[in-house]
C-alpha positions in Angstrom: 2.1 68.6 80.6 2.2 71.3 83.2 5.3 72.4 84.8 4.6 70.8 87.7 4.7 67.7 86.1 8.0 68.3 84.2 10.2 69.1 87.7 8.7 66.1 89.5 9.5 63.5 86.1 13.1 65.5 86.6 13.3 65.0 90.2 12.7 61.0 89.6 15.3 60.8 86.6 18.0 62.7 88.5 17.2 60.4 91.9 17.3 57.0 89.5 20.7 58.0 88.2 21.9 59.0 91.4 20.8 55.8 93.1 21.9 53.3 90.3 25.4 55.2 90.7 25.4 54.8 93.8 24.5 51.0 93.9 27.9 50.4 91.3 30.1 51.8 93.9 29.3 50.1 96.5 28.3 46.3 94.6 32.2 47.1 93.1 33.7 48.1 96.5 36.4 45.3 97.7 35.3 43.1 100.3 37.1 44.6 103.8 39.4 41.9 105.0 38.2 39.0 107.3 38.9 39.7 111.2 40.1 36.4 112.6 38.8 37.6 115.9 35.2 37.4 114.1 33.3 34.2 114.0 31.1 32.9 111.1 28.0 31.2 113.0 25.4 28.3 111.5 22.3 27.3 112.7 24.1 24.1 113.8 26.5 25.8 116.5 24.8 29.0 117.0 23.5 28.7 121.0 26.8 26.8 121.5 28.3 29.8 121.0 26.2 32.5 122.7 25.1 30.3 125.9 28.2 31.9 127.8 30.0 35.4 127.5 28.8 38.4 126.0 28.6 37.9 122.0 27.2 40.5 119.5 25.6 38.8 116.8 25.4 40.1 113.4 22.3 38.5 111.5 23.7 39.3 107.8 23.3 38.8 103.8 25.9 39.0 100.6 22.9 40.5 98.9 22.5 43.6 101.9 24.5 46.9 101.0 24.2 48.5 105.1 25.4 44.3 106.0 28.3 45.5 103.8 28.7 48.4 105.4 28.7 47.1 108.8 31.8 44.8 107.8 34.7 47.1 108.5 32.7 48.5 111.6 32.7 45.0 113.2 36.4 44.8 112.3 37.2 47.4 114.2 34.8 46.9 117.3 36.4 43.3 117.4 40.0 45.0 117.7 38.6 47.8 120.3 36.7 44.8 122.4 39.8 42.6 122.5 38.9 39.2 124.4 36.4 40.8 126.7 33.4 39.8 124.3 33.2 38.1 121.2 31.6 38.8 117.6 30.1 36.8 115.7 28.4 36.4 112.5 25.5 34.7 111.0 24.4 35.0 107.4 20.5 34.4 107.0 20.2 33.2 104.2 22.2 29.7 104.5 21.1 30.0 108.4 17.1 30.7 108.7 16.0 28.7 111.7 18.4 31.3 113.6 16.9 34.1 111.9 13.4 33.0 112.8 14.3 32.5 116.1 15.5 35.7 117.1 12.6 37.1 115.1 14.9 39.1 112.5 12.7 40.9 110.3 15.1 43.7 108.7 19.2 43.3 108.1 21.4 44.1 109.3 20.6 43.0 112.5 23.2 42.9 115.8 22.0 41.1 118.7 24.2 41.2 121.9 23.7 38.2 124.4 24.6 37.8 127.8 24.9 34.1 129.0 22.3 33.2 126.3 19.7 35.5 126.5 19.5 38.6 124.4 20.0 42.1 126.2 19.7 44.7 123.4 19.1 44.4 119.8 20.3 47.0 117.2 19.0 47.3 113.6 20.7 49.2 110.6 24.4 50.6 110.4 25.8 51.7 114.0 29.2 52.7 114.8 32.3 51.2 116.6 31.7 53.5 119.2 28.3 53.1 120.1 28.9 49.2 119.9 32.0 49.3 122.0 29.9 51.8 124.7 26.8 48.8 124.3 29.2 46.3 124.9 31.0 47.8 128.0 27.5 48.2 129.3 27.1 44.4 130.0 30.6 43.1 130.4 
């Protein structure tokens, strides 16, 4: 075996070990407390909830590590915006119809609604400050 192959194999092994240990840390992390200001939506009540006002909806799944990272950020965002807008979550596995309707292909995806219309879409983990700024733009 030549030296380049040995180095490449070593790098792959190190990356694999790092990925595995990171996954174990995140998987074993405790669930953040649920914020009572964040509503859990279903396909049945989705349209009713987003039809008026400003609503940020987080499309997520329980097995998604970035989605789990977003949970405490959404809690902080809900506290920061108070009652001027609302925040909701929709489990894409349990509620596939709304996910399909809004063409959610990656999670976490956050859709910002104003009076029933999507005004912005965010894919991936975002900061509290960024979300608050985007919400305030449409208020």
